[in-house]
C-alpha positions as CSV (number, residue, x, y, z in Angstrom):
1,X,0.0,0.2,0.0
2,X,1.5,3.4,-0.9
3,X,1.8,5.9,1.7
4,X,-1.2,8.2,2.5
5,X,0.6,11.5,1.0
6,X,1.6,9.8,-2.3
7,X,-0.5,9.8,-5.4
8,X,-0.6,7.0,-7.5
9,X,-3.4,8.0,-9.9
10,X,-3.0,7.0,-13.7
11,X,-5.6,9.2,-15.7
12,X,-6.9,8.1,-19.2
13,X,-8.2,10.9,-21.5
14,X,-10.0,13.9,-20.9
15,X,-6.7,15.5,-19.8
16,X,-7.6,19.2,-20.9
17,X,-8.1,21.5,-17.7
18,X,-8.6,20.2,-14.1
19,X,-8.7,16.7,-14.1
20,X,-11.3,17.1,-11.1
21,X,-13.5,19.8,-12.7
22,X,-17.3,19.7,-11.6
23,X,-19.3,17.8,-14.3
24,X,-16.3,15.3,-15.8
25,X,-17.4,12.1,-15.6
26,X,-15.1,8.9,-15.0
27,X,-14.7,5.3,-14.5
28,X,-12.8,5.2,-11.4
29,X,-10.7,2.3,-9.7
30,X,-9.7,2.7,-6.4
31,X,-6.4,1.3,-4.6
32,X,-8.8,-1.2,-2.7
33,X,-10.3,-2.6,-6.0
34,X,-13.5,-1.1,-6.2
35,X,-14.6,0.3,-9.3
36,X,-17.5,2.6,-10.2
37,X,-18.5,5.5,-12.9
38,X,-19.3,8.7,-11.3
39,X,-19.8,12.7,-12.0
40,X,-17.5,14.9,-10.2
41,X,-19.8,17.2,-8.2
42,X,-17.1,18.8,-5.6
43,X,-13.4,18.7,-5.3
44,X,-11.4,20.2,-2.3
45,X,-7.5,20.3,-3.2
46,X,-6.4,21.2,0.3
47,X,-7.5,17.7,1.7
48,X,-7.3,16.4,-1.7
49,X,-11.0,15.0,-1.3
50,X,-13.4,14.6,-4.6
51,X,-17.0,13.9,-4.4
52,X,-18.7,11.8,-6.9
53,X,-22.4,10.9,-7.7
54,X,-22.0,7.4,-8.5
55,X,-24.2,6.4,-11.4
56,X,-26.1,3.0,-11.4
57,X,-26.2,3.1,-15.3
58,X,-23.7,3.1,-18.1
59,X,-23.6,6.5,-19.8
60,X,-24.2,5.3,-23.5
61,X,-24.9,8.8,-24.5
62,X,-23.5,12.2,-23.1
63,X,-27.1,13.1,-21.2
64,X,-27.9,13.2,-17.6
65,X,-29.5,9.9,-16.1
66,X,-33.1,10.0,-16.4
67,X,-35.5,10.6,-13.4
68,X,-35.5,7.1,-11.5
69,X,-32.2,5.9,-12.0
70,X,-30.6,5.8,-8.5
71,X,-27.7,8.0,-7.8
72,X,-25.4,7.8,-4.7
73,X,-22.9,10.4,-3.3
74,X,-19.3,9.1,-2.5
75,X,-16.3,11.1,-1.1
76,X,-12.9,9.7,-2.0
77,X,-9.5,10.9,-1.1
78,X,-7.6,11.3,-4.3
79,X,-4.5,9.3,-3.3
80,X,-6.7,6.2,-2.9
81,X,-7.6,6.5,-6.7
82,X,-5.4,4.4,-8.8
83,X,-7.3,4.7,-12.2
84,X,-9.4,7.4,-14.0
85,X,-11.0,7.0,-17.3
86,X,-12.6,10.0,-18.7
87,X,-16.1,9.2,-19.9
88,X,-17.8,12.4,-20.5
89,X,-18.4,15.9,-19.4
90,X,-21.7,17.6,-18.3
91,X,-22.5,21.5,-17.9
92,X,-24.5,21.0,-14.9
93,X,-23.9,17.6,-13.1
94,X,-26.9,18.2,-10.7
95,X,-29.2,18.9,-13.1
96,X,-31.3,15.9,-12.5
97,X,-31.6,16.5,-9.0
98,X,-33.9,19.7,-10.0
99,X,-36.4,16.9,-11.6
100,X,-36.8,14.5,-8.7
101,X,-37.9,17.0,-6.1
102,X,-41.6,17.7,-6.1
103,X,-41.9,21.1,-4.5
104,X,-45.8,21.1,-4.6
105,X,-46.0,17.7,-3.3
106,X,-43.5,19.0,-0.2
107,X,-45.4,22.2,0.2
108,X,-48.8,20.0,0.5
109,X,-47.2,17.9,3.1
110,X,-45.9,20.7,5.0
111,X,-49.7,22.2,4.9
112,X,-51.3,19.3,6.3
113,X,-48.7,18.6,8.9
114,X,-49.2,22.3,10.0
115,X,-53.2,21.6,10.0
116,X,-52.4,18.3,11.9
117,X,-50.6,20.1,14.4
118,X,-53.0,23.1,14.9
119,X,-55.7,20.2,15.6
120,X,-53.8,19.3,19.1
121,X,-54.9,21.5,22.0
122,X,-52.3,22.6,24.2
123,X,-53.0,22.0,28.0
124,X,-56.5,20.6,27.4
125,X,-58.1,17.5,28.9
126,X,-58.4,14.5,26.6
127,X,-62.1,14.9,26.6
128,X,-61.7,18.5,25.5
129,X,-59.6,17.0,22.6
130,X,-62.4,14.4,21.9
131,X,-65.0,17.0,21.6
132,X,-62.9,19.3,19.3
133,X,-62.1,16.3,16.9
134,X,-65.8,15.3,16.9
135,X,-67.1,18.9,16.3
136,X,-64.3,19.2,13.5
137,X,-66.0,16.3,11.4
138,X,-69.0,18.6,10.8
139,X,-67.9,22.6,11.5
140,X,-64.7,24.4,11.0
141,X,-63.1,24.7,14.4
142,X,-59.6,25.7,15.8
143,X,-58.2,26.0,19.3
144,X,-57.8,29.5,20.9
145,X,-55.7,28.8,23.5
146,X,-58.2,26.3,25.6
147,X,-61.2,27.3,23.9
148,X,-63.0,26.0,20.8
149,X,-63.8,28.6,18.1
150,X,-66.3,27.3,15.9
151,X,-67.1,28.8,12.4
152,X,-64.6,31.6,13.2
153,X,-67.3,33.3,15.6
154,X,-68.8,30.9,18.3
155,X,-66.6,29.8,21.3
156,X,-66.9,26.6,23.4
157,X,-65.2,27.1,26.8
158,X,-64.2,24.5,29.4
159,X,-66.1,22.5,30.2
160,X,-67.3,22.2,26.8
161,X,-70.9,22.0,27.5
162,X,-73.7,23.6,25.6
163,X,-74.0,26.4,28.4
164,X,-70.4,27.2,27.7
165,X,-71.1,28.4,24.1
166,X,-70.9,32.2,23.6
167,X,-70.1,34.6,20.7
168,X,-71.7,34.7,17.2
169,X,-75.4,35.1,16.2
170,X,-78.2,33.4,18.0
171,X,-78.6,31.2,15.1
172,X,-74.8,29.9,14.9
173,X,-74.8,29.6,18.6
174,X,-78.1,27.3,18.4
175,X,-76.4,25.1,15.7
176,X,-72.9,24.7,17.7
177,X,-75.0,24.0,20.5
178,X,-77.2,21.2,18.9
179,X,-73.9,19.7,17.4
180,X,-72.2,19.9,20.6
181,X,-75.1,18.3,22.3
182,X,-75.0,15.4,19.6
183,X,-71.4,14.8,19.9
184,X,-71.3,14.7,23.8
185,X,-73.7,12.1,23.4
186,X,-71.8,10.3,20.7
187,X,-68.8,10.4,22.7
188,X,-71.2,9.2,26.2
189,X,-70.2,12.5,27.7
190,X,-73.6,13.6,28.6
191,X,-75.0,17.1,27.9
192,X,-73.7,18.9,30.8
193,X,-76.8,21.0,31.0
194,X,-79.8,20.5,33.3
195,X,-82.8,21.8,30.9
196,X,-81.2,20.8,27.5
C-alpha cells in the first residue's frame, strides 16, 4: 500500500483543464479494487477530496441519467484513486436533482402537517380534545388557547357543555349547541346542562 500522501493515480483521456472539474464523468478504480462510474460534483484540493455522484447505469450518450435511475454520493480521498478513465463532461452535473424534487408535493405535506399540529390542543384535557375532534368532523373549528372557536365566531369554553357556548349570532350559537349536544352523546359524555 502506498503512503497516504503519495498519489498513484493514472489518468486516461479528458486531460484538458482541471482533472476534477465539476461535471467530468469518470470510470474510477480505487486502490482497494473498488470500481465505479461517477460524475464529479465537488473537489477540494487542500485535503485532496473529490465527491462523485455514483451512476448505477452506463452512460451510452452524453446525457444526464433519467429520473428514477438511482444515484448515490461518494467522497473519495484522491490518493486512493489508482485509475481514472474519462467518459464525458456535463455542464450541470446536478441537473437531474432538479427533476426529482416535487416542490408542490412537499408544500402540500407541510401544510397538512401544520393543520394536524393545529388540531392538537395545548394544555387541554383528553375529553376536550375528543370534543374538538368530533366537532371538526361537521364544523370548521380551531383552538384559541383552551377554547374551541367554531365557524370563526362561536366559542366553546371549558368544560365544553352547551351552556358554555358564547359569541356569534343566536342562530350560530344554536347550531353549535345542537352539534355539541349530539357529539357529547355520541362520545357518552352527557349534555352537561340541566334543561337541554
